[in-house]
C-alpha positions as CSV (number, residue, x, y, z in Angstrom):
1,M,-27.1,71.6,-63.1
2,T,-30.1,70.5,-61.1
3,D,-33.1,72.8,-61.3
4,I,-34.3,74.1,-57.9
5,S,-37.9,73.1,-57.2
6,L,-40.6,75.6,-56.7
7,Q,-41.0,74.4,-53.1
8,E,-37.3,75.0,-52.4
9,K,-37.7,78.5,-53.9
10,Y,-40.6,79.2,-51.5
11,K,-38.5,78.1,-48.5
12,S,-35.5,80.2,-49.5
13,A,-37.7,83.3,-50.2
14,A,-39.6,82.8,-47.0
15,G,-36.3,82.7,-45.1
16,V,-35.3,86.1,-46.5
17,V,-38.7,87.7,-45.8
18,C,-39.1,86.3,-42.3
19,K,-35.9,87.9,-41.1
20,Q,-36.9,91.4,-42.1
21,G,-38.4,93.9,-39.6
22,M,-38.1,94.3,-35.9
23,F,-39.4,90.8,-35.0
24,P,-38.1,87.8,-37.0
25,F,-40.6,85.1,-37.8
26,P,-39.9,81.3,-38.2
27,V,-39.8,79.7,-41.6
28,N,-42.5,77.1,-41.3
29,D,-45.6,75.8,-43.1
30,T,-47.6,78.9,-42.1
31,T,-45.1,81.6,-43.3
32,M,-44.5,79.6,-46.5
33,S,-48.3,79.4,-47.1
34,I,-48.6,83.1,-46.7
35,L,-45.9,83.7,-49.3
36,K,-47.5,81.2,-51.6
37,H,-50.8,82.9,-51.2
38,V,-49.3,86.3,-52.1
39,V,-46.6,85.4,-54.7
40,E,-48.5,82.4,-56.1
41,D,-46.3,80.4,-58.5
42,E,-44.1,83.2,-59.8
43,G,-40.7,81.5,-59.6
44,D,-38.9,84.6,-60.9
45,E,-40.4,86.7,-58.1
46,L,-39.2,84.2,-55.5
47,D,-35.7,84.4,-57.0
48,F,-35.8,88.2,-56.9
49,I,-36.8,88.1,-53.2
50,C,-33.7,86.0,-52.5
51,A,-31.5,88.7,-54.0
52,F,-32.3,90.7,-50.8
53,N,-30.8,88.1,-48.5
54,Q,-27.7,90.1,-47.6
55,K,-29.1,93.5,-47.8
56,A,-32.8,94.5,-47.4
57,S,-32.5,97.9,-49.2
58,Q,-30.7,98.2,-52.5
59,T,-30.2,100.5,-55.5
60,M,-30.7,99.4,-59.0
61,E,-26.9,98.9,-59.5
62,E,-26.7,96.8,-56.3
63,L,-29.7,94.7,-57.4
64,K,-28.1,94.0,-60.8
65,L,-25.2,92.5,-59.0
66,S,-27.1,90.6,-56.3
67,S,-29.8,89.3,-58.7
68,G,-27.9,89.0,-61.9
69,L,-30.9,90.4,-63.7
70,S,-31.3,93.3,-66.2
71,E,-32.7,96.6,-65.3
72,D,-36.0,96.0,-67.2
73,K,-36.6,92.7,-65.4
74,I,-35.7,94.2,-62.0
75,D,-38.1,97.0,-62.6
76,R,-40.9,94.6,-63.7
77,L,-40.4,92.2,-60.8
78,A,-40.2,95.1,-58.2
79,T,-43.3,96.7,-59.6
80,S,-45.2,93.4,-59.3
81,L,-44.0,92.7,-55.8
82,A,-44.8,96.3,-54.7
83,K,-48.4,95.8,-55.8
84,K,-48.4,92.6,-53.7
85,G,-47.1,94.4,-50.6
86,L,-43.6,92.9,-50.5
87,I,-41.4,95.7,-52.0
88,F,-41.2,99.4,-51.2
89,N,-39.8,101.2,-54.2
90,Q,-39.4,104.9,-53.8
91,P,-36.5,107.4,-54.4
92,N,-34.5,108.4,-51.3
93,S,-34.0,112.1,-50.3
94,A,-31.2,112.4,-52.9
95,G,-33.6,111.2,-55.7
96,L,-31.9,107.7,-56.0
97,M,-34.4,104.9,-56.4
98,V,-34.2,102.4,-53.6
99,Y,-35.8,99.0,-53.4
100,R,-36.6,97.6,-50.0
101,L,-37.9,94.2,-49.1
102,L,-40.7,94.5,-46.6
103,P,-41.3,92.3,-43.5
104,L,-44.3,90.1,-42.9
105,M,-45.8,92.8,-40.6
106,T,-45.0,96.0,-38.7
107,V,-45.1,97.6,-41.2
108,G,-45.2,95.3,-44.2
109,L,-47.1,92.6,-46.0
110,M,-50.0,92.1,-43.5
111,E,-50.7,95.8,-43.2
112,Y,-50.6,96.6,-46.9
113,K,-52.7,93.6,-47.9
114,F,-55.5,94.8,-45.6
115,M,-55.1,98.6,-46.1
116,G,-56.9,98.9,-49.4
117,E,-60.6,98.4,-50.1
118,L,-61.3,94.7,-49.8
119,K,-63.2,92.5,-52.2
120,G,-64.7,90.3,-49.4
121,D,-63.7,87.1,-51.3
122,E,-62.5,83.7,-50.0
123,K,-58.9,84.5,-50.9
124,E,-58.8,87.5,-48.4
125,Q,-60.4,85.3,-45.7
126,E,-57.7,82.6,-46.3
127,L,-54.9,85.2,-46.0
128,A,-56.4,86.7,-42.8
129,M,-56.7,83.3,-41.3
130,L,-53.1,82.4,-42.2
131,F,-51.8,85.6,-40.5
132,Q,-53.9,84.8,-37.5
133,K,-52.5,81.3,-37.4
134,L,-49.0,82.7,-37.5
135,L,-49.7,85.1,-34.6
136,D,-51.2,82.2,-32.6
137,E,-48.0,80.3,-33.2
138,V,-45.9,83.2,-32.1
139,R,-48.0,83.6,-28.9
140,D,-47.4,79.9,-28.1
141,Q,-43.6,80.3,-28.6
142,V,-43.5,83.4,-26.4
143,Q,-45.5,81.7,-23.7
144,A,-43.4,78.5,-23.8
145,N,-40.1,80.6,-23.5
146,Y,-41.4,83.5,-21.5
147,D,-38.6,83.9,-18.9
148,N,-35.9,83.6,-21.6
149,L,-37.5,86.2,-23.8
150,V,-38.2,88.8,-21.2
151,P,-34.8,90.5,-21.4
152,M,-35.1,90.8,-25.2
153,L,-38.6,92.0,-25.1
154,K,-37.7,94.7,-22.6
155,S,-34.8,96.0,-24.6
156,A,-36.6,96.2,-28.0
157,P,-37.1,99.7,-29.5
158,P,-40.5,101.3,-29.4
159,V,-42.8,100.1,-32.2
160,D,-44.7,103.4,-32.4
161,R,-45.2,106.7,-30.7
162,T,-48.3,108.0,-29.1
163,V,-49.5,111.5,-30.2
164,P,-52.0,112.7,-27.6
165,T,-55.5,114.0,-28.2
166,Q,-55.6,117.6,-27.0
167,F,-59.2,118.4,-26.4
168,H,-62.1,117.4,-24.1
169,E,-65.4,116.3,-25.7
170,D,-66.7,119.9,-25.4
171,G,-63.8,121.2,-27.4
172,T,-61.9,122.8,-24.5
173,S,-58.2,122.1,-24.2
174,I,-56.9,119.3,-21.9
175,K,-54.6,120.8,-19.2
176,I,-50.9,120.2,-19.8
177,I,-48.6,120.1,-16.9
178,P,-45.1,121.4,-18.0
179,V,-42.1,119.1,-17.8
180,D,-39.8,119.3,-14.8
181,R,-36.9,121.3,-16.3
182,H,-34.4,119.5,-14.1
183,I,-35.0,116.3,-16.2
184,E,-32.0,115.8,-18.5
185,V,-32.6,115.3,-22.1
186,P,-29.8,114.4,-24.6
187,E,-28.6,117.4,-26.5
188,E,-29.1,115.7,-29.8
189,F,-32.7,114.9,-29.1
190,V,-35.3,116.7,-31.2
191,L,-38.7,116.8,-29.7
192,P,-41.1,115.3,-32.2
193,S,-44.4,116.8,-33.2
194,Q,-46.9,116.5,-30.3
195,S,-50.2,117.0,-32.3
196,V,-51.6,115.6,-35.4
197,D,-52.0,119.1,-36.8
198,E,-48.3,119.7,-36.5
199,I,-47.6,116.4,-38.3
200,I,-50.1,117.2,-41.1
201,D,-48.5,120.7,-41.5
202,K,-45.1,119.1,-42.3
203,F,-46.1,117.2,-45.4
204,E,-47.3,118.1,-48.8
205,E,-48.1,114.5,-49.7
206,I,-50.6,112.8,-47.5
207,A,-52.5,109.6,-48.2
208,V,-55.2,107.7,-46.3
209,G,-56.3,104.1,-46.4
210,H,-58.4,101.7,-44.5
211,C,-57.4,100.6,-41.0
212,F,-55.8,97.3,-41.7
213,C,-56.5,96.0,-38.1
214,R,-60.3,96.7,-38.2
215,Q,-60.5,95.3,-41.8
216,R,-58.6,92.1,-41.0
217,R,-60.6,91.4,-37.8
218,K,-63.8,92.0,-39.8
219,V,-62.7,89.4,-42.4
220,L,-62.1,87.0,-39.5
221,G,-65.7,87.5,-38.4
222,E,-64.9,89.9,-35.6
223,P,-66.2,93.3,-36.5
224,C,-65.3,96.3,-34.3
225,V,-67.6,96.4,-31.3
226,T,-67.2,100.2,-31.1
227,D,-68.1,100.6,-34.8
228,A,-65.1,102.9,-35.2
229,P,-64.5,104.7,-38.5
230,V,-62.3,102.7,-40.8
231,I,-60.8,105.0,-43.4
232,N,-58.2,106.8,-41.2
233,C,-54.8,105.0,-41.7
234,F,-52.4,107.8,-42.9
235,T,-49.1,107.7,-44.7
236,F,-46.8,110.7,-45.4
237,G,-44.2,111.8,-47.9
238,K,-42.6,108.9,-49.9
239,S,-44.8,106.4,-47.9
240,A,-47.8,108.3,-49.2
241,R,-46.5,108.2,-52.7
242,H,-45.8,104.5,-52.4
243,T,-49.1,103.4,-50.9
244,A,-51.1,105.5,-53.3
245,A,-49.2,104.2,-56.3
246,Q,-50.0,100.6,-55.3
247,G,-53.7,101.3,-54.7
248,F,-53.5,100.8,-50.9
249,T,-54.5,104.4,-50.2
250,R,-55.6,107.6,-51.9
251,M,-54.0,111.1,-51.7
252,V,-55.9,113.7,-49.7
253,T,-55.5,117.4,-48.9
254,K,-54.4,118.8,-45.6
255,E,-58.0,119.9,-45.0
256,E,-59.4,116.5,-45.6
257,A,-56.7,114.9,-43.4
258,R,-57.6,117.3,-40.5
259,R,-61.3,116.4,-40.9
260,I,-60.6,112.7,-40.8
261,M,-58.2,113.1,-37.8
262,K,-60.9,115.0,-36.0
263,E,-63.4,112.3,-36.7
264,A,-61.0,109.7,-35.3
265,A,-60.4,111.8,-32.1
266,E,-64.2,112.2,-31.6
267,A,-64.5,108.4,-31.8
268,G,-61.9,108.0,-29.1
269,L,-59.2,106.5,-31.3
270,V,-55.6,106.7,-30.3
271,H,-53.2,108.5,-32.6
272,K,-50.0,106.3,-33.0
273,A,-47.2,107.6,-35.2
274,F,-44.5,105.6,-36.8
275,H,-40.9,106.7,-37.5
276,P,-38.1,105.2,-39.7
277,G,-36.1,102.8,-37.6
278,S,-38.1,103.8,-34.5
279,N,-36.1,107.0,-34.4
280,V,-38.6,109.6,-33.1
281,S,-36.2,112.5,-34.2
282,R,-36.9,111.5,-37.8
283,P,-40.1,112.6,-39.7
284,E,-43.2,110.5,-39.3
285,T,-43.9,108.0,-42.0
286,S,-47.5,107.2,-41.0
287,I,-50.2,107.5,-38.3
288,C,-52.6,104.8,-37.2
289,N,-55.9,105.7,-35.4
290,C,-56.4,102.8,-33.1
291,C,-59.3,101.4,-31.2
292,K,-59.0,99.3,-28.1
293,D,-61.0,96.5,-29.6
294,C,-59.2,95.8,-32.9
295,C,-55.7,97.2,-32.8
296,D,-53.2,94.4,-33.6
297,T,-50.7,95.8,-31.2
298,L,-53.2,95.8,-28.3
299,H,-54.7,92.5,-29.4
300,L,-51.3,90.7,-29.6
301,W,-50.4,92.1,-26.1
302,R,-53.7,90.9,-24.5
303,D,-53.3,87.5,-26.2
304,G,-49.8,87.1,-24.7
305,A,-47.9,87.3,-28.0
306,F,-46.0,90.6,-28.0
307,P,-45.2,93.4,-25.5
308,L,-46.5,96.9,-25.8
309,I,-43.4,99.0,-26.5
310,N,-44.2,102.7,-27.1
311,S,-42.6,106.1,-27.0
312,T,-44.6,108.9,-25.5
313,Y,-44.1,112.4,-24.2
314,Y,-47.1,112.5,-21.8
315,L,-48.4,110.8,-18.7
316,S,-52.0,111.1,-17.4
317,V,-52.4,112.7,-14.0
318,I,-55.7,112.2,-12.1
319,D,-57.1,114.7,-9.6
320,Q,-58.8,112.2,-7.2
321,E,-60.6,115.0,-5.4
322,A,-62.3,116.0,-8.6
323,C,-62.9,112.3,-9.7
324,S,-66.5,111.2,-9.4
325,G,-65.6,107.5,-9.8
326,C,-67.7,107.1,-13.0
327,G,-65.2,104.6,-14.4
328,I,-65.3,106.0,-18.0
329,C,-61.5,106.5,-18.0
330,A,-60.9,102.9,-16.9
331,E,-63.3,101.6,-19.6
332,R,-61.7,103.8,-22.3
333,C,-58.0,103.3,-21.4
334,P,-56.5,101.2,-24.3
335,T,-53.7,99.7,-22.1
336,E,-55.8,99.0,-19.0
337,A,-53.6,101.4,-17.0
338,I,-56.5,102.8,-15.0
339,R,-58.7,101.2,-12.4
340,L,-61.0,102.3,-9.6
341,N,-59.6,101.9,-6.1
342,E,-61.4,100.9,-2.9
343,E,-62.6,104.5,-2.5
344,E,-64.1,104.3,-6.1
345,K,-61.5,106.8,-7.3
346,A,-59.5,106.4,-10.5
347,E,-55.9,105.3,-10.2
348,R,-53.3,105.2,-13.0
349,D,-50.4,102.8,-13.3
350,E,-47.6,104.9,-14.7
351,S,-45.7,101.9,-16.2
352,A,-48.7,101.2,-18.5
353,C,-49.8,104.7,-19.5
354,F,-49.2,105.7,-23.1
355,G,-50.2,109.3,-22.4
356,C,-52.8,109.2,-25.2
357,G,-55.2,111.5,-23.4
358,I,-58.3,109.4,-24.2
359,C,-59.0,109.2,-20.5
360,A,-58.8,113.0,-20.2
361,R,-60.9,113.6,-23.3
362,F,-63.9,111.6,-22.0
363,C,-63.7,112.5,-18.3
364,P,-67.0,114.3,-17.5
365,E,-65.4,116.1,-14.5
366,E,-62.2,117.1,-16.5
367,A,-60.3,115.6,-13.6
368,I,-57.4,114.3,-15.7
369,S,-54.5,116.3,-17.1
370,L,-51.4,115.4,-19.1
371,K,-47.9,115.8,-17.7
372,E,-45.0,116.3,-20.0
373,G,-41.9,114.1,-19.9
374,L,-40.3,111.8,-22.5
375,R,-40.9,108.1,-21.6
376,K,-40.5,104.7,-23.2
377,V,-43.3,102.4,-22.1
378,V,-42.8,98.7,-22.0
379,V,-45.7,96.5,-20.9
380,L,-44.9,92.8,-21.1
381,P,-47.5,90.4,-22.4
382,P,-49.5,88.6,-19.8
383,R,-48.2,85.2,-18.7
384,L,-51.0,82.8,-19.7
385,R,-49.4,79.6,-18.7
386,K,-47.2,78.3,-15.9
387,A,-43.6,77.2,-16.6
């Protein structure tokens, strides 16, 4: 029997990793180079990755069949790949250990590799550049096939959910306009937590790490222009246990979590929650605190690579009579949904508003309120080239 070369193993393993997650990636020199950079020359780990080809999440018994390996070797390989950001290994709600192969990003390898404290070495810079090269390639593919991809982009599920800030700079509450009770909401729908405090209250296990977006951009030589705080990327429950076990995060108390969240709000960061399978009725797994400058989601949208797809329960409402036309809201808005009209009054584009409340928080006239109402926001990436 002919031995499979290491290069062939990389290609096979890359094919399995690249199809994970919400957005599949091409198997090419870049994705294979990323895998080589992370796995290095561990042929056994590449073989183990291929065992997830038919099913991304498996129990030990399932993996013994799909990999043909012993329990000891499965445990060793899974532990190693978890440290490298490619395997999620935590028990499910019934206490049964489940091993899940992670995608390249959202949320997967890229996020975990830049969530911990960085060394600042050449290897980190190489990996950051490889991921940027991959994203540039995706942008070029999207732009070249823009019209054909629009239907798929519009129908994709929300990547995350915006949790609004609730206070003005002076500490007073932002005005909430109640939902129109005539709006029909599915009976099975469970309204998710609408404040970071409510989310923190739900969990006994909370971990915090570095913002992987701001860290990666800094490694690329593009430090945050707003100098936003960095240690405010949260995981909860079994995600907290996993990230802390791998050294990507550290466990914190509810009190420390609230302090860090308050600091993020004061810096004008957007709270974005993630749910399993994009199902907002399920408990949150994590919260990012995003700046307009560095957030990968916003960066990729502005660069023409991915759409903004978000779930939210709020919409900003501007009282133009009270608006002074200072433009702070337009400057702060992360999705560029606000502009000043000919009368120098702020106007909001509903289709691009995430309901994050940043505009209301920093409005000196307190002229902006938040209106309730569940929405899915889809903002297509700009078309940067003609057909």
